[in-house]
MIPA-811144 format. One record per residue (C-alpha): residue number from 0; residue in one letter; x, y, z. Coordinates in nm, 2 decimals. Each point is the difference from the previous one (the first is absolute). Layout:
PATOR   k r     px     py     pz
PATOR NUM A      X      Y      Z
...
This chain:
PATOR   k r     px     py     pz
PATOR   0 M  -5.04  -3.65  -0.47
PATOR   1 S   0.22  -0.10  -0.29
PATOR   2 E   0.32   0.19  -0.10
PATOR   3 F  -0.14   0.01  -0.36
PATOR   4 A  -0.34   0.15  -0.08
PATOR   5 L   0.00  -0.20  -0.32
PATOR   6 E   0.23  -0.27  -0.14
PATOR   7 A   0.00  -0.19  -0.33
PATOR   8 R   0.20  -0.32  -0.03
PATOR   9 H   0.09  -0.16  -0.33
PATOR  10 L  -0.33   0.10  -0.17
PATOR  11 S  -0.08  -0.14  -0.34
PATOR  12 R  -0.31   0.06  -0.22
PATOR  13 A  -0.04  -0.09  -0.37
PATOR  14 F  -0.27   0.08  -0.26
PATOR  15 G   0.04  -0.28  -0.25
PATOR  16 A   0.36   0.00  -0.12
PATOR  17 V   0.07   0.35   0.14
PATOR  18 K   0.16   0.02   0.34
PATOR  19 A  -0.14   0.31   0.16
PATOR  20 L   0.19  -0.07   0.32
PATOR  21 D   0.31  -0.21   0.02
PATOR  22 D   0.15  -0.07   0.34
PATOR  23 V  -0.08   0.34   0.14
PATOR  24 S   0.10   0.08   0.36
PATOR  25 L  -0.02   0.33   0.19
PATOR  26 S  -0.08   0.13   0.34
PATOR  27 L  -0.16   0.32   0.12
PATOR  28 E   0.12   0.12   0.34
PATOR  29 A  -0.25   0.15   0.24
PATOR  30 G  -0.02   0.38  -0.04
PATOR  31 K   0.21   0.01  -0.32
PATOR  32 V  -0.08   0.08  -0.36
PATOR  33 L   0.10  -0.24  -0.27
PATOR  34 A  -0.02   0.11  -0.37
PATOR  35 L  -0.05  -0.28  -0.25
PATOR  36 L   0.13   0.12  -0.34
PATOR  37 G  -0.07  -0.16  -0.33
PATOR  38 Q  -0.13   0.07  -0.35
PATOR  39 S  -0.33  -0.12  -0.15
PATOR  40 G   0.00  -0.38  -0.01
PATOR  41 S   0.28  -0.03   0.26
PATOR  42 G  -0.23  -0.18   0.25
PATOR  43 K  -0.04   0.28   0.25
PATOR  44 S  -0.38   0.01  -0.03
PATOR  45 T  -0.03  -0.38   0.03
PATOR  46 L   0.22   0.01   0.31
PATOR  47 L  -0.22   0.27   0.15
PATOR  48 R  -0.31  -0.20  -0.06
PATOR  49 V   0.15  -0.31   0.15
PATOR  50 L   0.10   0.19   0.31
PATOR  51 A  -0.34   0.15   0.03
PATOR  52 G  -0.18  -0.33  -0.03
PATOR  53 L  -0.15   0.08  -0.34
PATOR  54 E   0.21  -0.27  -0.18
PATOR  55 C   0.09  -0.35   0.09
PATOR  56 L   0.35  -0.15   0.00
PATOR  57 D   0.16  -0.29  -0.18
PATOR  58 G   0.27  -0.02   0.26
PATOR  59 G   0.16   0.18   0.29
PATOR  60 E  -0.15   0.17   0.31
PATOR  61 V  -0.12   0.34   0.11
PATOR  62 Y   0.00   0.10   0.36
PATOR  63 A  -0.18   0.30   0.14
PATOR  64 D   0.11   0.10   0.36
PATOR  65 G   0.17  -0.34   0.03
PATOR  66 K  -0.32  -0.20  -0.10
PATOR  67 L  -0.03  -0.21  -0.31
PATOR  68 V  -0.26   0.16  -0.23
PATOR  69 S   0.09  -0.16  -0.34
PATOR  70 D   0.16  -0.32  -0.13
PATOR  71 K  -0.08  -0.25  -0.27
PATOR  72 R  -0.30  -0.14   0.20
PATOR  73 T  -0.12   0.31   0.19
PATOR  74 T  -0.10   0.35  -0.09
PATOR  75 V  -0.13   0.21   0.29
PATOR  76 P  -0.25   0.25  -0.15
PATOR  77 P   0.10   0.37  -0.02
PATOR  78 E  -0.24   0.11   0.28
PATOR  79 K   0.15  -0.25   0.24
PATOR  80 R   0.36   0.13  -0.05
PATOR  81 P   0.15   0.27   0.22
PATOR  82 L   0.07   0.20  -0.32
PATOR  83 G  -0.15   0.31  -0.16
PATOR  84 M  -0.01   0.07  -0.37
PATOR  85 V   0.02   0.32  -0.20
PATOR  86 F  -0.08  -0.07  -0.37
PATOR  87 Q   0.14   0.20  -0.29
PATOR  88 D  -0.34   0.15  -0.07
PATOR  89 Y  -0.08   0.02   0.37
PATOR  90 A  -0.31  -0.21  -0.04
PATOR  91 L  -0.22   0.22   0.21
PATOR  92 F  -0.37  -0.10   0.03
PATOR  93 P  -0.18   0.27  -0.21
PATOR  94 H  -0.32  -0.03   0.20
PATOR  95 L   0.17   0.07   0.33
PATOR  96 T   0.13   0.32   0.14
PATOR  97 A   0.37   0.04   0.10
PATOR  98 L  -0.11  -0.08   0.36
PATOR  99 G  -0.20  -0.30  -0.12
PATOR 100 N   0.30  -0.13  -0.20
PATOR 101 V   0.24   0.02   0.29
PATOR 102 A  -0.26  -0.16   0.24
PATOR 103 F  -0.07  -0.29  -0.25
PATOR 104 G   0.26  -0.23   0.14
PATOR 105 L  -0.09   0.05   0.36
PATOR 106 G  -0.31  -0.22   0.01
PATOR 107 H   0.11  -0.17   0.32
PATOR 108 M  -0.07   0.33   0.19
PATOR 109 G  -0.33   0.16   0.09
PATOR 110 K  -0.12   0.28  -0.23
PATOR 111 P   0.10   0.29   0.24
PATOR 112 E   0.35  -0.14   0.04
PATOR 113 R   0.04  -0.06  -0.37
PATOR 114 R  -0.09   0.36  -0.08
PATOR 115 A   0.22   0.14   0.27
PATOR 116 L   0.30  -0.20  -0.11
PATOR 117 A  -0.06   0.08  -0.37
PATOR 118 A  -0.03   0.37   0.08
PATOR 119 S   0.33  -0.01   0.19
PATOR 120 W   0.18  -0.16  -0.29
PATOR 121 L  -0.14   0.25  -0.24
PATOR 122 E   0.14   0.27   0.24
PATOR 123 R   0.34  -0.17   0.00
PATOR 124 V   0.02   0.01  -0.38
PATOR 125 G  -0.11   0.37  -0.01
PATOR 126 L  -0.36  -0.06  -0.12
PATOR 127 G  -0.19   0.06   0.32
PATOR 128 D  -0.23   0.24  -0.17
PATOR 129 R  -0.07  -0.23  -0.30
PATOR 130 G  -0.17  -0.30   0.17
PATOR 131 G  -0.33   0.07  -0.17
PATOR 132 A   0.14   0.02  -0.36
PATOR 133 F  -0.05  -0.28  -0.25
PATOR 134 P   0.30  -0.12  -0.20
PATOR 135 H  -0.11   0.19  -0.32
PATOR 136 E   0.01   0.32   0.21
PATOR 137 L   0.36  -0.06   0.11
PATOR 138 S   0.32   0.08  -0.19
PATOR 139 G   0.25  -0.28  -0.09
PATOR 140 G   0.22   0.09   0.30
PATOR 141 E  -0.30   0.00   0.23
PATOR 142 Q  -0.11  -0.34  -0.13
PATOR 143 Q   0.35  -0.13   0.06
PATOR 144 R  -0.01   0.12   0.36
PATOR 145 V  -0.34  -0.15   0.06
PATOR 146 A   0.12  -0.34  -0.14
PATOR 147 L   0.30   0.02   0.24
PATOR 148 A  -0.22   0.08   0.30
PATOR 149 R  -0.23  -0.29  -0.09
PATOR 150 A   0.30  -0.24  -0.02
PATOR 151 L   0.14   0.12   0.33
PATOR 152 A  -0.32   0.03   0.21
PATOR 153 P  -0.02  -0.38   0.08
PATOR 154 S   0.36   0.02   0.15
PATOR 155 P   0.17  -0.24  -0.24
PATOR 156 R   0.36  -0.11   0.04
PATOR 157 A   0.08   0.10  -0.35
PATOR 158 I  -0.16   0.17  -0.30
PATOR 159 L   0.05  -0.09  -0.37
PATOR 160 M  -0.01   0.29  -0.24
PATOR 161 D  -0.02  -0.04  -0.38
PATOR 162 E   0.15   0.30  -0.19
PATOR 163 P  -0.16   0.23   0.26
PATOR 164 F   0.13   0.33  -0.16
PATOR 165 S  -0.01  -0.09  -0.37
PATOR 166 G  -0.30   0.22  -0.10
PATOR 167 L   0.10   0.31   0.19
PATOR 168 D   0.19   0.31  -0.12
PATOR 169 P   0.36   0.04   0.12
PATOR 170 H  -0.06   0.27   0.26
PATOR 171 L  -0.29  -0.18   0.16
PATOR 172 R   0.19  -0.33  -0.02
PATOR 173 T   0.29   0.14   0.21
PATOR 174 D  -0.24   0.15   0.26
PATOR 175 L  -0.19  -0.33   0.03
PATOR 176 Q   0.31  -0.21   0.03
PATOR 177 S   0.11   0.21   0.30
PATOR 178 S  -0.34  -0.01   0.17
PATOR 179 M  -0.03  -0.37  -0.07
PATOR 180 L   0.34  -0.07   0.16
PATOR 181 A  -0.09   0.21   0.30
PATOR 182 T  -0.33  -0.19   0.04
PATOR 183 L   0.16  -0.34  -0.03
PATOR 184 A   0.27   0.09   0.25
PATOR 185 E  -0.25   0.13   0.25
PATOR 186 A  -0.21  -0.32  -0.04
PATOR 187 G   0.31  -0.23   0.01
PATOR 188 V  -0.13  -0.19  -0.30
PATOR 189 A   0.23  -0.16  -0.26
PATOR 190 A  -0.07   0.06  -0.37
PATOR 191 L   0.08  -0.17  -0.32
PATOR 192 I  -0.02   0.24  -0.29
PATOR 193 V  -0.01  -0.14  -0.36
PATOR 194 S   0.14   0.24  -0.25
PATOR 195 H   0.17   0.04  -0.34
PATOR 196 D   0.12   0.35   0.10
PATOR 197 T   0.36  -0.01   0.12
PATOR 198 E   0.00   0.35   0.13
PATOR 199 E  -0.31  -0.06   0.20
PATOR 200 A   0.13  -0.32   0.14
PATOR 201 L   0.33   0.15   0.11
PATOR 202 A  -0.18   0.30   0.16
PATOR 203 V  -0.23  -0.21   0.23
PATOR 204 A   0.16  -0.34   0.06
PATOR 205 D   0.21  -0.13   0.28
PATOR 206 Q   0.08  -0.30  -0.21
PATOR 207 V  -0.05  -0.09  -0.37
PATOR 208 A  -0.05  -0.32  -0.19
PATOR 209 I   0.04  -0.03  -0.37
PATOR 210 I  -0.21  -0.26  -0.18
PATOR 211 E   0.03  -0.11  -0.37
PATOR 212 H  -0.14  -0.30  -0.18
PATOR 213 G  -0.15  -0.12   0.33
PATOR 214 R   0.33  -0.01   0.19
PATOR 215 I   0.15   0.24   0.26
PATOR 216 L   0.32   0.13  -0.16
PATOR 217 Q   0.12   0.18   0.31
PATOR 218 S  -0.13   0.15   0.33
PATOR 219 G   0.15   0.21   0.27
PATOR 220 L   0.05   0.36   0.11
PATOR 221 P  -0.07   0.24  -0.29
PATOR 222 S   0.35   0.15   0.03
PATOR 223 D   0.16  -0.34  -0.01
PATOR 224 V  -0.20  -0.13  -0.30
PATOR 225 F   0.07   0.33  -0.19
PATOR 226 S   0.37   0.00   0.06
PATOR 227 A   0.07  -0.37  -0.03
PATOR 228 P  -0.25  -0.16  -0.24
PATOR 229 K   0.05  -0.37  -0.06
PATOR 230 S  -0.10   0.00  -0.36
PATOR 231 L  -0.06   0.24  -0.29
PATOR 232 E  -0.37  -0.05   0.04
PATOR 233 A   0.01   0.10   0.37
PATOR 234 A   0.22   0.30  -0.09
PATOR 235 R  -0.26   0.11  -0.26
PATOR 236 A  -0.29  -0.04   0.24
PATOR 237 L   0.14   0.27   0.22
PATOR 238 G   0.08   0.26  -0.26
PATOR 239 A   0.15   0.06  -0.35
PATOR 240 V   0.32  -0.17  -0.09
PATOR 241 W   0.21  -0.03  -0.31
PATOR 242 S   0.18  -0.32  -0.09
PATOR 243 L   0.29  -0.12  -0.22
PATOR 244 E   0.09  -0.35  -0.11
PATOR 245 A   0.37  -0.09   0.06
PATOR 246 Q   0.24  -0.28   0.07
PATOR 247 A   0.16  -0.06   0.34
PATOR 248 Q   0.33  -0.17   0.06
PATOR 249 N   0.19  -0.08   0.32
PATOR 250 G  -0.24   0.19   0.22
PATOR 251 H  -0.01   0.32  -0.21
PATOR 252 V  -0.20   0.15  -0.28
PATOR 253 K   0.14   0.26  -0.23
PATOR 254 T  -0.23   0.26  -0.16
PATOR 255 R   0.03   0.34  -0.16
PATOR 256 L  -0.10   0.15   0.34
PATOR 257 G   0.28  -0.18   0.19
PATOR 258 T   0.09  -0.33   0.14
PATOR 259 F  -0.22  -0.15   0.28
PATOR 260 A   0.01  -0.30   0.23
PATOR 261 S  -0.22  -0.29  -0.10
PATOR 262 A  -0.11  -0.30   0.20
PATOR 263 F  -0.04  -0.19  -0.33
PATOR 264 D   0.21  -0.08  -0.30
PATOR 265 G  -0.14  -0.02  -0.35
PATOR 266 P  -0.30   0.20  -0.14
PATOR 267 V  -0.12   0.26   0.25
PATOR 268 V  -0.23   0.30   0.01
PATOR 269 V   0.15   0.32   0.14
PATOR 270 C  -0.25   0.26   0.11
PATOR 271 S  -0.04   0.32   0.21
PATOR 272 R  -0.26   0.27   0.06
PATOR 273 P  -0.02   0.32  -0.20
PATOR 274 E   0.04   0.22   0.31
PATOR 275 T   0.34  -0.16   0.08
PATOR 276 T   0.14   0.03  -0.35
PATOR 277 R   0.23   0.30  -0.01
PATOR 278 V   0.03   0.19  -0.33
PATOR 279 T   0.28   0.24  -0.08
PATOR 280 A   0.03   0.20  -0.33
PATOR 281 S   0.32  -0.11  -0.17
PATOR 282 E   0.12   0.00  -0.36
PATOR 283 A   0.19  -0.31   0.08
PATOR 284 G  -0.30  -0.17   0.14
PATOR 285 D  -0.12  -0.34  -0.12
PATOR 286 F  -0.37   0.08   0.00
PATOR 287 A  -0.23   0.25  -0.17
PATOR 288 V  -0.33   0.15   0.11
PATOR 289 M  -0.27  -0.14  -0.23
PATOR 290 D  -0.29   0.16   0.17
PATOR 291 R  -0.10   0.21   0.31
PATOR 292 R  -0.34   0.02   0.15
PATOR 293 G  -0.18   0.16   0.30
PATOR 294 V  -0.07   0.33   0.16
PATOR 295 G   0.10   0.15   0.33
PATOR 296 R   0.31  -0.06   0.20
PATOR 297 F   0.09  -0.34  -0.15
PATOR 298 L   0.02  -0.13  -0.36
PATOR 299 T   0.03  -0.36  -0.12
PATOR 300 L   0.27  -0.06  -0.26
PATOR 301 K   0.01  -0.28  -0.25
PATOR 302 L   0.36  -0.09  -0.07
PATOR 303 Q   0.18  -0.24  -0.24
PATOR 304 A   0.36  -0.09  -0.07
PATOR 305 I   0.15   0.20  -0.29
PATOR 306 S   0.05  -0.32  -0.19
PATOR 307 G  -0.37  -0.05   0.00
PATOR 308 E   0.04  -0.35   0.16
PATOR 309 G  -0.17  -0.11   0.31
PATOR 310 A  -0.32   0.08   0.19
PATOR 311 F  -0.10   0.35   0.09
PATOR 312 I   0.08   0.14   0.34
PATOR 313 T  -0.22   0.24   0.19
PATOR 314 A   0.12   0.26   0.24
PATOR 315 L  -0.19   0.25   0.23
PATOR 316 V   0.19   0.33   0.02
PATOR 317 E  -0.06   0.35   0.12
PATOR 318 A  -0.14   0.21  -0.28
PATOR 319 K   0.24   0.29   0.05
PATOR 320 T   0.30  -0.22  -0.07
PATOR 321 A  -0.16  -0.24  -0.25
PATOR 322 P   0.19  -0.03  -0.33
PATOR 323 E  -0.18   0.06  -0.33
PATOR 324 R  -0.12  -0.25  -0.25
PATOR 325 G   0.28  -0.13  -0.21
PATOR 326 Q   0.27   0.10   0.25
PATOR 327 R   0.28  -0.25   0.09
PATOR 328 V   0.01  -0.09   0.36
PATOR 329 A   0.20  -0.23   0.24
PATOR 330 L  -0.19  -0.22   0.24
PATOR 331 S   0.11  -0.13   0.34
PATOR 332 L  -0.14  -0.21   0.28
PATOR 333 Q   0.08  -0.08   0.36
PATOR 334 S   0.05  -0.37   0.04
PATOR 335 E  -0.26  -0.02   0.28
PATOR 336 D  -0.26   0.13  -0.25
PATOR 337 V   0.06  -0.28  -0.25
PATOR 338 F  -0.19  -0.33   0.01
PATOR 339 V   0.13  -0.30  -0.19
PATOR 340 F  -0.23  -0.30  -0.06
PATOR 341 K   0.04  -0.32  -0.19
PATOR 342 A  -0.15   0.02  -0.35
């Protein structure tokens, strides 16, 4: 059994002049959850289809459990791959019950064995009493769990999940994320979750990969990618950032917020996250509060230099200490919270 449940090596796929995938490589470890983050048009859906066997390749190789399943000349069909799939709309068969949907991919078994295994999987996802219900009789969360049970019933090495929680309300989404992780851990199955939701990805993933314009910008542990992004695009993919253009000289860049180390000389972009930007009310401050938004414990402030020059900076602050609109403030940052990228 391979160390990797799923591995992509230097994948390329083009549609006319558009490169949907451009030298994409990633690996999914057995029993781990990898979140693939990207906006619409980034290539994440094409990558998912290639891995599933629904799309052919122009170059590169895909391995499932150590066996070649896709390259430029070969595309093993989806049903022959040790992979399960959970589609964004769940794609349940409307004419089959929940039990029938889960049993559908178990055609190699006898009917009694199929029904028994399907029933056990419905029990494992908390739907043991809903086996006779048709998809239109199930809630969105129940349909999601049926789709998960159907994907896991044939004992795949990994499952591919396309925006699995996007249509659910926040409270249900949190509950289903927890139950899904528990089910995957119990089954020992790896999962690739495609998402555009940063918070969701960081909540469920052991590893993250960020894709943009068909290329992997960065991958690794969520905490590492969040705290040490390799580009402004990667930083933005894992949460809000503000940015300022500046000039770096002799390994340093001077800004209104302080002087910071820079690996580059010349034009650079200095950025940080709103939650790490410290705001202090001060009549001698160089910035003013242009706007404040939000309710609850935290507010988002929109700040600009008193001179009116430069881009806006955003800060997330506690509501009880937040300065008022129009008030002058001083801003400060810890050096470890500042990212400097080549412009």
